[in-house]
N, C-alpha and C positions, 0 to 999 in steps of 0.2 A: 584283181590279182594282188596278192600280198605275200610277204615273206613268212615262212613257217618259223624259221630260226636262223638268224643271221650268222650264228656261230656253229652251224651244223656242218662241220667239215672234219676230215681226217687230219691228223697232225702231219708234220713234215719230218722226215729223217734226213738230216743235213750231214752228208759225208764229206769231210774236208781233208784234203791231202796237199802235200807240196814237198819238194826236195829240200835237203839240208842246205841252209844258207839263205832261204827265202824269207825268213822271219815268220814262218807259219805259226809257231807256238805263241809268239808275241801278239800277232793279229788275233788268233783264236782266244787268247786270254782276255784281251781288251773287249772283244765282241761279247763274251760271256759275262763280263763285268757290267757292260752297258745294256745287256739284254738278259736280265736275271730270270726271265720267264722260261728261257731255254733249259731243257732238262739235259743232263749229262749222263750217258750210260755208264754203268759200273761194269768193268771187264772181269773175266775170270782168269785165274792163273794157278799154276801148280807150284810156283815158287813159294818159299816160306815168307811169312809177313816180316817186314822190317820194323824197326823200333817206331812205335806210335801209329802204325797202320792198323785199321780196323776192318774186320770182315763185314762186307755189305756196304761199306762206305768208300774205302779206297779200292778194294778188289773183293771178289768172291774167291776165297782161298780154297781150292779143291785138291784132292789127291789125284795122282795120275790116273788111277783106276776110275774115279768118278768123272774126270774130264773125258776120258776115252769113252765111257758109257754114254755121256751126253753127245759126243761126236757121233757115235753109232745111232743114237736116237734122232739125229738131225736137229739138235737144239741150238746150234750155232749158226749165225749168218756169216761169220768169218772166224778163222782161227789159224794159228801158226805156232811152230816150235822154234823158240829162240834161245840159244845157249842152254839146251837140254830142258827147258821149261816151256810148257804150253801157255799161250795167251789166246783169249777169244771173247767174242761178243755174243751174248745170248739173244735169241730172237725175242724172248719174253721181256728183255730190257727195253726193247724198242716198240714191238708190236702192241703190247698192252697199253702203252702210253699213247701211241698215235691213234688207237681206237677211241681214246678219250679226248682226242683233239689236241694233245700236247705235242710240242715240237721237240725233237731229240737231236742233240748235237754230238757228232762223232769226229774227234780229231784223230785221224787214223792214217797209217802208212799206205802206200800205193798198193802193196800186195793185198792187204786187207780190203781196201776199197774195191779192187777188181774181183775179189771173192764175193763181196756184197752185190756188185753189178751182175755177176753170173747168177747169184741166188735170186735177185730181183726179177730176172728174166723168166724164172720158173714159178714165181709166187706173185699172183696178181696184186695182192695187197701191198707187198714190198715194192712192186713195180710202180704203183700209184703214189707211194709215199716217199721214195728215195729221190733225193736231188744231190748230184755230185758236183762239188766245187773244188777247183784246182787253184792253188796260190802259187804264183811264179814270180821270179825276179824280173826287173825291167830288161836285163841283158845278161849274157854269159859273162861279160867283163865285170859287171857289177856283182854277180854271184861270186866270182873268184875273189874280188876285193873284200867282200864280206867274210868269206872263209878265211882269208889271210888276216883280217882285222881282229879275229878272235885271239890271235897270238898265243894259242895254247897247243897247236899242233905242229909237228915236224913238216918239212917240205914233202916228204913221202906221204904222210897222212893227208895233207892238203890236196895233193894230186889224186889220191884215192877217193877222197870225198868229192872232189870236183868231177872225176870220171863217173862216179855213181850218180851225182846230181844231174849231169848231162843226160844220162840214160833215163832217169826218172822224169825229166822234163818232157821227154818224147811221149809220155803217157797223157799229156794234157788233152789230146783229142778224144780220149775215152771218157771225159767228164762233160757235164752239161754246161758248166759256167767256168769262166776264167777270170780271176782277180789278179791284177799286177800289183805287187807290193813295191812301189817306187818310193812313195811317201807314206809313212805309217798311218797317219791320221786319215788320209784319203782312202787307203786300203780298208781300214776299219769301217769307214762310212759306206764304201762300196759293198762290203759284206753285209752290213746292217740293212741297206736298201735292198739287196738281193734277197735276203731272208724274208723281208716284209713282202716282196713281190711273190715269192714262192707260195705264200699263204693265200694268194688270190687265185691259184690254179683251179680251174673248174673240175679237173679230174678227181679232186679230193672233196668235192661238195656232194652232199647227199642228193640222191634223186628225189624229185618232189619238193625241191627247195621253194619253188613258187607254186601257189595255188592257181593253176590255169585250167 
């Protein structure tokens, strides 16, 4: 009995979400810096490019007509309209990569993650490749303290953000893994260990991996 190819596996689609105030962006940035092999999907948008942004690098800049055509063709795994502009993730940005064994990292809001969850239930390939990770604060008290420490929002804005964050935290049970961001370095190490573990999942290994 011998291995045919130790690297014969589908890649992982890592969908990472968390409410405002959890430090999700900081954790994700550190993880991507320390695991440069992770691929980052380029989103589509109908908004105009900002100074210095490049098509195909920062975003795929599409017209509303083109974006809607792609919606009708089922080309997105998730999309949303935000402030009169569409944003979305193309299936081709992730599926083509995972078929080649590459791991794709999506730092995405909860609404988008739930769309991907629904899509993955209907698509066997996505179902095998998607892993959903939720980043949460150690407590609601700490979450409020972090929001207040930003010192950039009014009391009304803080309470609005806190209310939204409390609602978003309730979605943790719809994810596969939970990472508590109490100490930044520990949360980053937890994320890195978790990503390495997902690469060992048997559901993404080729049949016939062993000659038996």
